PDB file as gemmi writes it, atoms N, CA and C in Angstrom:
CRYST1    1.000    1.000    1.000  90.00  90.00  90.00 P 1                      
ATOM      1  N   UNK A   1     -68.581 258.637-144.510  1.00  0.00           N  
ATOM      2  CA  UNK A   1     -68.735 259.951-144.477  1.00  0.00           C  
ATOM      3  C   UNK A   1     -67.489 260.170-143.015  1.00  0.00           C  
ATOM      4  N   UNK A   2     -68.107 259.397-142.088  1.00  0.00           N  
ATOM      5  CA  UNK A   2     -66.709 259.574-141.108  1.00  0.00           C  
ATOM      6  C   UNK A   2     -66.178 258.906-141.221  1.00  0.00           C  
ATOM      7  N   UNK A   3     -65.272 258.130-142.236  1.00  0.00           N  
ATOM      8  CA  UNK A   3     -64.127 257.136-142.733  1.00  0.00           C  
ATOM      9  C   UNK A   3     -63.596 258.105-142.967  1.00  0.00           C  
ATOM     10  N   UNK A   4     -64.759 258.816-144.441  1.00  0.00           N  
ATOM     11  CA  UNK A   4     -63.645 260.072-145.608  1.00  0.00           C  
ATOM     12  C   UNK A   4     -63.051 260.913-144.404  1.00  0.00           C  
ATOM     13  N   UNK A   5     -63.724 261.436-143.617  1.00  0.00           N  
ATOM     14  CA  UNK A   5     -63.489 262.502-142.104  1.00  0.00           C  
ATOM     15  C   UNK A   5     -62.626 262.172-141.366  1.00  0.00           C  
ATOM     16  N   UNK A   6     -62.378 261.343-141.395  1.00  0.00           N  
ATOM     17  CA  UNK A   6     -60.957 260.364-140.583  1.00  0.00           C  
ATOM     18  C   UNK A   6     -59.824 260.024-141.394  1.00  0.00           C  
ATOM     19  N   UNK A   7     -60.012 259.492-142.507  1.00  0.00           N  
ATOM     20  CA  UNK A   7     -59.084 259.839-142.925  1.00  0.00           C  
ATOM     21  C   UNK A   7     -57.913 260.967-143.821  1.00  0.00           C  
ATOM     22  N   UNK A   8     -59.018 262.064-143.837  1.00  0.00           N  
ATOM     23  CA  UNK A   8     -58.930 263.603-144.109  1.00  0.00           C  
ATOM     24  C   UNK A   8     -57.853 264.184-142.999  1.00  0.00           C  
ATOM     25  N   UNK A   9     -58.425 264.302-141.986  1.00  0.00           N  
ATOM     26  CA  UNK A   9     -57.502 264.250-140.727  1.00  0.00           C  
ATOM     27  C   UNK A   9     -56.654 263.840-140.066  1.00  0.00           C  
ATOM     28  N   UNK A  10     -56.056 262.419-140.467  1.00  0.00           N  
ATOM     29  CA  UNK A  10     -54.982 261.741-140.387  1.00  0.00           C  
ATOM     30  C   UNK A  10     -53.989 262.068-141.886  1.00  0.00           C  
ATOM     31  N   UNK A  11     -54.272 262.532-142.834  1.00  0.00           N  
ATOM     32  CA  UNK A  11     -53.844 263.048-143.702  1.00  0.00           C  
ATOM     33  C   UNK A  11     -53.066 264.300-143.433  1.00  0.00           C  
ATOM     34  N   UNK A  12     -54.134 265.187-142.912  1.00  0.00           N  
ATOM     35  CA  UNK A  12     -53.931 266.592-142.523  1.00  0.00           C  
ATOM     36  C   UNK A  12     -52.806 266.710-141.416  1.00  0.00           C  
ATOM     37  N   UNK A  13     -52.806 265.638-140.534  1.00  0.00           N  
ATOM     38  CA  UNK A  13     -51.909 265.307-139.224  1.00  0.00           C  
ATOM     39  C   UNK A  13     -50.579 264.974-139.677  1.00  0.00           C  
ATOM     40  N   UNK A  14     -50.434 264.688-140.723  1.00  0.00           N  
ATOM     41  CA  UNK A  14     -49.400 263.969-141.014  1.00  0.00           C  
ATOM     42  C   UNK A  14     -48.617 264.811-141.647  1.00  0.00           C  
ATOM     43  N   UNK A  15     -49.116 265.361-142.867  1.00  0.00           N  
ATOM     44  CA  UNK A  15     -49.018 266.507-143.494  1.00  0.00           C  
ATOM     45  C   UNK A  15     -48.375 267.838-142.418  1.00  0.00           C  
ATOM     46  N   UNK A  16     -49.242 268.084-141.025  1.00  0.00           N  
ATOM     47  CA  UNK A  16     -48.689 269.285-140.125  1.00  0.00           C  
ATOM     48  C   UNK A  16     -46.893 268.729-139.549  1.00  0.00           C  
ATOM     49  N   UNK A  17     -47.146 267.129-139.321  1.00  0.00           N  
ATOM     50  CA  UNK A  17     -46.053 267.019-138.654  1.00  0.00           C  
ATOM     51  C   UNK A  17     -44.930 266.892-139.820  1.00  0.00           C  
ATOM     52  N   UNK A  18     -44.844 266.759-140.612  1.00  0.00           N  
ATOM     53  CA  UNK A  18     -43.404 266.674-141.584  1.00  0.00           C  
ATOM     54  C   UNK A  18     -43.440 267.981-141.774  1.00  0.00           C  
ATOM     55  N   UNK A  19     -45.025 269.123-142.094  1.00  0.00           N  
ATOM     56  CA  UNK A  19     -44.095 270.482-141.556  1.00  0.00           C  
ATOM     57  C   UNK A  19     -43.371 270.906-140.651  1.00  0.00           C  
ATOM     58  N   UNK A  20     -44.087 270.653-139.980  1.00  0.00           N  
ATOM     59  CA  UNK A  20     -43.369 270.903-138.172  1.00  0.00           C  
ATOM     60  C   UNK A  20     -42.355 270.580-138.227  1.00  0.00           C  
ATOM     61  N   UNK A  21     -41.241 268.718-138.291  1.00  0.00           N  
ATOM     62  CA  UNK A  21     -40.241 268.776-138.560  1.00  0.00           C  
ATOM     63  C   UNK A  21     -39.246 269.257-139.573  1.00  0.00           C  
ATOM     64  N   UNK A  22     -39.697 269.287-140.840  1.00  0.00           N  
ATOM     65  CA  UNK A  22     -39.047 269.423-141.691  1.00  0.00           C  
ATOM     66  C   UNK A  22     -37.872 270.631-141.563  1.00  0.00           C  
ATOM     67  N   UNK A  23     -36.472 270.439-141.736  1.00  0.00           N  
ATOM     68  CA  UNK A  23     -35.917 271.358-141.470  1.00  0.00           C  
ATOM     69  C   UNK A  23     -35.797 272.592-141.999  1.00  0.00           C  
ATOM     70  N   UNK A  24     -35.634 273.826-141.283  1.00  0.00           N  
ATOM     71  CA  UNK A  24     -35.957 275.260-141.786  1.00  0.00           C  
ATOM     72  C   UNK A  24     -34.954 275.706-142.927  1.00  0.00           C  
ATOM     73  N   UNK A  25     -35.023 276.254-143.541  1.00  0.00           N  
ATOM     74  CA  UNK A  25     -34.209 276.863-144.725  1.00  0.00           C  
ATOM     75  C   UNK A  25     -32.739 276.728-144.406  1.00  0.00           C  
ATOM     76  N   UNK A  26     -32.144 277.676-143.820  1.00  0.00           N  
ATOM     77  CA  UNK A  26     -31.095 277.946-143.150  1.00  0.00           C  
ATOM     78  C   UNK A  26     -30.207 277.161-142.272  1.00  0.00           C  
ATOM     79  N   UNK A  27     -31.441 275.731-142.195  1.00  0.00           N  
ATOM     80  CA  UNK A  27     -30.624 274.424-140.907  1.00  0.00           C  
ATOM     81  C   UNK A  27     -29.820 273.311-141.997  1.00  0.00           C  
ATOM     82  N   UNK A  28     -28.385 272.739-141.215  1.00  0.00           N  
ATOM     83  CA  UNK A  28     -27.403 271.814-141.906  1.00  0.00           C  
ATOM     84  C   UNK A  28     -28.078 270.720-142.108  1.00  0.00           C  
ATOM     85  N   UNK A  29     -28.718 270.096-141.803  1.00  0.00           N  
ATOM     86  CA  UNK A  29     -29.262 268.924-141.786  1.00  0.00           C  
ATOM     87  C   UNK A  29     -29.441 268.308-143.162  1.00  0.00           C  
ATOM     88  N   UNK A  30     -29.473 269.515-144.615  1.00  0.00           N  
ATOM     89  CA  UNK A  30     -29.441 268.944-145.724  1.00  0.00           C  
ATOM     90  C   UNK A  30     -27.947 268.664-146.252  1.00  0.00           C  
ATOM     91  N   UNK A  31     -26.995 269.416-145.558  1.00  0.00           N  
ATOM     92  CA  UNK A  31     -25.955 269.382-145.905  1.00  0.00           C  
ATOM     93  C   UNK A  31     -25.346 267.732-145.281  1.00  0.00           C  
ATOM     94  N   UNK A  32     -25.612 267.931-143.922  1.00  0.00           N  
ATOM     95  CA  UNK A  32     -25.264 266.136-143.320  1.00  0.00           C  
ATOM     96  C   UNK A  32     -25.388 265.428-144.403  1.00  0.00           C  
ATOM     97  N   UNK A  33     -26.641 265.645-145.353  1.00  0.00           N  
ATOM     98  CA  UNK A  33     -27.169 264.281-145.448  1.00  0.00           C  
ATOM     99  C   UNK A  33     -26.709 264.242-146.592  1.00  0.00           C  
ATOM    100  N   UNK A  34     -25.934 265.006-147.167  1.00  0.00           N  
ATOM    101  CA  UNK A  34     -25.526 264.878-148.445  1.00  0.00           C  
ATOM    102  C   UNK A  34     -24.427 264.752-148.513  1.00  0.00           C  
ATOM    103  N   UNK A  35     -23.528 264.497-146.963  1.00  0.00           N  
ATOM    104  CA  UNK A  35     -22.612 263.920-146.825  1.00  0.00           C  
ATOM    105  C   UNK A  35     -22.156 262.554-147.192  1.00  0.00           C  
ATOM    106  N   UNK A  36     -23.300 261.882-147.008  1.00  0.00           N  
ATOM    107  CA  UNK A  36     -23.442 260.716-146.826  1.00  0.00           C  
ATOM    108  C   UNK A  36     -23.685 260.374-148.266  1.00  0.00           C  
ATOM    109  N   UNK A  37     -24.011 260.769-149.461  1.00  0.00           N  
ATOM    110  CA  UNK A  37     -24.719 260.208-150.479  1.00  0.00           C  
ATOM    111  C   UNK A  37     -23.351 259.352-151.320  1.00  0.00           C  
ATOM    112  N   UNK A  38     -23.443 257.709-151.749  1.00  0.00           N  
ATOM    113  CA  UNK A  38     -22.436 257.318-152.488  1.00  0.00           C  
ATOM    114  C   UNK A  38     -22.085 257.892-153.641  1.00  0.00           C  
ATOM    115  N   UNK A  39     -21.154 257.995-153.718  1.00  0.00           N  
ATOM    116  CA  UNK A  39     -20.666 258.596-155.255  1.00  0.00           C  
ATOM    117  C   UNK A  39     -21.003 257.136-156.277  1.00  0.00           C  
ATOM    118  N   UNK A  40     -21.463 256.296-156.479  1.00  0.00           N  
ATOM    119  CA  UNK A  40     -21.481 254.942-157.458  1.00  0.00           C  
ATOM    120  C   UNK A  40     -22.651 254.424-156.548  1.00  0.00           C  
ATOM    121  N   UNK A  41     -23.181 253.897-157.693  1.00  0.00           N  
ATOM    122  CA  UNK A  41     -24.539 253.098-157.145  1.00  0.00           C  
ATOM    123  C   UNK A  41     -24.031 251.434-156.651  1.00  0.00           C  
ATOM    124  N   UNK A  42     -25.229 251.441-155.405  1.00  0.00           N  
ATOM    125  CA  UNK A  42     -24.867 250.366-154.668  1.00  0.00           C  
ATOM    126  C   UNK A  42     -24.512 249.076-155.507  1.00  0.00           C  
ATOM    127  N   UNK A  43     -25.118 248.661-156.413  1.00  0.00           N  
ATOM    128  CA  UNK A  43     -24.421 247.696-157.216  1.00  0.00           C  
ATOM    129  C   UNK A  43     -23.288 248.063-158.038  1.00  0.00           C  
ATOM    130  N   UNK A  44     -21.955 247.680-158.274  1.00  0.00           N  
ATOM    131  CA  UNK A  44     -21.332 248.435-158.750  1.00  0.00           C  
ATOM    132  C   UNK A  44     -21.300 247.759-160.716  1.00  0.00           C  
ATOM    133  N   UNK A  45     -22.244 248.789-160.741  1.00  0.00           N  
ATOM    134  CA  UNK A  45     -22.161 248.938-162.544  1.00  0.00           C  
ATOM    135  C   UNK A  45     -21.649 249.737-162.976  1.00  0.00           C  
ATOM    136  N   UNK A  46     -20.551 250.416-162.573  1.00  0.00           N  
ATOM    137  CA  UNK A  46     -19.690 250.984-162.976  1.00  0.00           C  
ATOM    138  C   UNK A  46     -18.104 249.991-163.616  1.00  0.00           C  
ATOM    139  N   UNK A  47     -18.016 248.864-163.052  1.00  0.00           N  
ATOM    140  CA  UNK A  47     -17.090 247.980-163.806  1.00  0.00           C  
ATOM    141  C   UNK A  47     -17.762 247.325-164.509  1.00  0.00           C  
ATOM    142  N   UNK A  48     -17.374 246.831-165.968  1.00  0.00           N  
ATOM    143  CA  UNK A  48     -18.023 246.438-167.497  1.00  0.00           C  
ATOM    144  C   UNK A  48     -18.328 244.740-166.969  1.00  0.00           C  
ATOM    145  N   UNK A  49     -19.057 243.903-167.317  1.00  0.00           N  
ATOM    146  CA  UNK A  49     -19.016 242.339-166.664  1.00  0.00           C  
ATOM    147  C   UNK A  49     -17.745 242.453-167.294  1.00  0.00           C  
ATOM    148  N   UNK A  50     -17.429 242.346-168.440  1.00  0.00           N  
ATOM    149  CA  UNK A  50     -16.235 241.737-168.730  1.00  0.00           C  
ATOM    150  C   UNK A  50     -14.975 241.791-167.314  1.00  0.00           C  
ATOM    151  N   UNK A  51     -14.469 242.841-167.298  1.00  0.00           N  
ATOM    152  CA  UNK A  51     -13.667 243.079-166.471  1.00  0.00           C  
ATOM    153  C   UNK A  51     -14.038 242.407-164.824  1.00  0.00           C  
ATOM    154  N   UNK A  52     -15.292 242.260-164.207  1.00  0.00           N  
ATOM    155  CA  UNK A  52     -15.461 241.657-163.453  1.00  0.00           C  
ATOM    156  C   UNK A  52     -15.033 240.035-163.081  1.00  0.00           C  
ATOM    157  N   UNK A  53     -14.948 239.525-164.565  1.00  0.00           N  
ATOM    158  CA  UNK A  53     -15.078 238.254-164.906  1.00  0.00           C  
ATOM    159  C   UNK A  53     -13.677 237.693-165.087  1.00  0.00           C  
ATOM    160  N   UNK A  54     -12.836 239.002-165.509  1.00  0.00           N  
ATOM    161  CA  UNK A  54     -11.120 238.573-165.525  1.00  0.00           C  
ATOM    162  C   UNK A  54     -10.982 238.686-164.084  1.00  0.00           C  
ATOM    163  N   UNK A  55     -11.457 239.667-163.239  1.00  0.00           N  
ATOM    164  CA  UNK A  55     -11.079 239.511-162.237  1.00  0.00           C  
ATOM    165  C   UNK A  55     -11.307 238.060-161.004  1.00  0.00           C  
ATOM    166  N   UNK A  56     -12.513 237.895-161.260  1.00  0.00           N  
ATOM    167  CA  UNK A  56     -12.598 236.198-160.957  1.00  0.00           C  
ATOM    168  C   UNK A  56     -12.166 235.295-161.425  1.00  0.00           C  
ATOM    169  N   UNK A  57     -11.354 235.211-162.646  1.00  0.00           N  
ATOM    170  CA  UNK A  57     -10.735 234.244-163.231  1.00  0.00           C  
ATOM    171  C   UNK A  57      -9.475 234.313-162.960  1.00  0.00           C  
ATOM    172  N   UNK A  58      -8.830 235.411-162.714  1.00  0.00           N  
ATOM    173  CA  UNK A  58      -7.783 235.598-161.856  1.00  0.00           C  
ATOM    174  C   UNK A  58      -7.449 235.524-160.881  1.00  0.00           C  
ATOM    175  N   UNK A  59      -8.495 235.447-159.285  1.00  0.00           N  
ATOM    176  CA  UNK A  59      -8.651 235.200-158.507  1.00  0.00           C  
ATOM    177  C   UNK A  59      -8.869 233.854-158.458  1.00  0.00           C  
ATOM    178  N   UNK A  60      -9.293 233.032-159.088  1.00  0.00           N  
ATOM    179  CA  UNK A  60      -9.469 231.722-159.216  1.00  0.00           C  
ATOM    180  C   UNK A  60      -8.517 230.657-159.321  1.00  0.00           C  
ATOM    181  N   UNK A  61      -7.605 231.751-160.255  1.00  0.00           N  
ATOM    182  CA  UNK A  61      -6.011 231.225-161.164  1.00  0.00           C  
ATOM    183  C   UNK A  61      -5.169 231.253-159.725  1.00  0.00           C  
ATOM    184  N   UNK A  62      -5.420 232.226-159.077  1.00  0.00           N  
ATOM    185  CA  UNK A  62      -4.465 232.150-157.926  1.00  0.00           C  
ATOM    186  C   UNK A  62      -4.287 231.596-156.687  1.00  0.00           C  
ATOM    187  N   UNK A  63      -6.331 231.243-156.495  1.00  0.00           N  
ATOM    188  CA  UNK A  63      -6.210 230.315-155.166  1.00  0.00           C  
ATOM    189  C   UNK A  63      -6.131 228.616-156.349  1.00  0.00           C  
ATOM    190  N   UNK A  64      -5.909 228.509-157.050  1.00  0.00           N  
ATOM    191  CA  UNK A  64      -5.516 226.922-158.038  1.00  0.00           C  
ATOM    192  C   UNK A  64      -3.868 227.197-157.632  1.00  0.00           C  
ATOM    193  N   UNK A  65      -3.371 228.434-158.258  1.00  0.00           N  
ATOM    194  CA  UNK A  65      -1.500 227.645-158.200  1.00  0.00           C  
ATOM    195  C   UNK A  65      -1.425 227.310-156.316  1.00  0.00           C  
ATOM    196  N   UNK A  66      -1.893 228.573-155.586  1.00  0.00           N  
ATOM    197  CA  UNK A  66      -2.083 228.089-154.279  1.00  0.00           C  
ATOM    198  C   UNK A  66      -2.016 226.646-153.932  1.00  0.00           C  
ATOM    199  N   UNK A  67      -3.232 226.635-154.013  1.00  0.00           N  
ATOM    200  CA  UNK A  67      -3.062 224.810-153.506  1.00  0.00           C  
ATOM    201  C   UNK A  67      -2.567 224.200-154.633  1.00  0.00           C  
ATOM    202  N   UNK A  68      -1.785 224.328-155.606  1.00  0.00           N  
ATOM    203  CA  UNK A  68      -1.076 223.190-155.766  1.00  0.00           C  
ATOM    204  C   UNK A  68      -0.186 223.356-155.173  1.00  0.00           C  
ATOM    205  N   UNK A  69       0.445 224.535-154.745  1.00  0.00           N  
ATOM    206  CA  UNK A  69       2.146 224.301-154.870  1.00  0.00           C  
ATOM    207  C   UNK A  69       2.316 223.784-152.627  1.00  0.00           C  
ATOM    208  N   UNK A  70       0.597 224.108-152.322  1.00  0.00           N  
ATOM    209  CA  UNK A  70       0.542 223.632-150.831  1.00  0.00           C  
ATOM    210  C   UNK A  70       0.695 222.026-150.948  1.00  0.00           C  
ATOM    211  N   UNK A  71      -0.434 221.582-152.069  1.00  0.00           N  
ATOM    212  CA  UNK A  71      -0.351 220.457-152.125  1.00  0.00           C  
ATOM    213  C   UNK A  71       1.050 219.213-152.646  1.00  0.00           C  
ATOM    214  N   UNK A  72       2.150 220.024-153.059  1.00  0.00           N  
ATOM    215  CA  UNK A  72       2.916 219.843-153.924  1.00  0.00           C  
ATOM    216  C   UNK A  72       3.908 219.544-152.761  1.00  0.00           C  
ATOM    217  N   UNK A  73       4.185 220.545-151.837  1.00  0.00           N  
ATOM    218  CA  UNK A  73       4.688 220.320-150.368  1.00  0.00           C  
ATOM    219  C   UNK A  73       4.712 219.437-149.768  1.00  0.00           C  
ATOM    220  N   UNK A  74       3.647 219.392-149.531  1.00  0.00           N  
ATOM    221  CA  UNK A  74       3.058 218.289-148.217  1.00  0.00           C  
ATOM    222  C   UNK A  74       3.102 216.748-149.180  1.00  0.00           C  
ATOM    223  N   UNK A  75       3.054 216.893-150.227  1.00  0.00           N  
ATOM    224  CA  UNK A  75       3.780 215.272-151.081  1.00  0.00           C  
ATOM    225  C   UNK A  75       5.241 215.223-150.551  1.00  0.00           C  
ATOM    226  N   UNK A  76       6.074 216.644-150.324  1.00  0.00           N  
ATOM    227  CA  UNK A  76       7.689 216.465-150.506  1.00  0.00           C  
ATOM    228  C   UNK A  76       7.797 216.188-149.270  1.00  0.00           C  
ATOM    229  N   UNK A  77       6.594 216.538-148.005  1.00  0.00           N  
ATOM    230  CA  UNK A  77       6.892 216.197-146.514  1.00  0.00           C  
ATOM    231  C   UNK A  77       6.860 214.553-146.124  1.00  0.00           C  
ATOM    232  N   UNK A  78       5.786 214.316-146.755  1.00  0.00           N  
ATOM    233  CA  UNK A  78       5.771 212.637-147.259  1.00  0.00           C  
ATOM    234  C   UNK A  78       6.962 212.174-147.125  1.00  0.00           C  
ATOM    235  N   UNK A  79       7.179 211.904-148.563  1.00  0.00           N  
ATOM    236  CA  UNK A  79       8.035 211.773-149.347  1.00  0.00           C  
ATOM    237  C   UNK A  79       9.263 211.281-148.324  1.00  0.00           C  
ATOM    238  N   UNK A  80       9.328 212.495-147.414  1.00  0.00           N  
ATOM    239  CA  UNK A  80      11.427 212.580-146.964  1.00  0.00           C  
ATOM    240  C   UNK A  80      10.392 211.342-145.535  1.00  0.00           C  
TER     241      UNK A  80                                                      
END                                                                             
């Protein structure tokens, strides 16, 4: 019985603290929180999966071309 009363007291204390610290209806706290709301989900679900694959493939091809041009220029330098 004492445990139940202690639990009710703890819940009531928590509810009172939340009520006491909550912003009043005219305060700006809610406006400030709304300012930083993300416009899209944190995971980039707005981009279709095939678009992501195309971007990734393009980046890999660019890296391969850069690597090939770098290796061909070093081979030319060695032959001179």
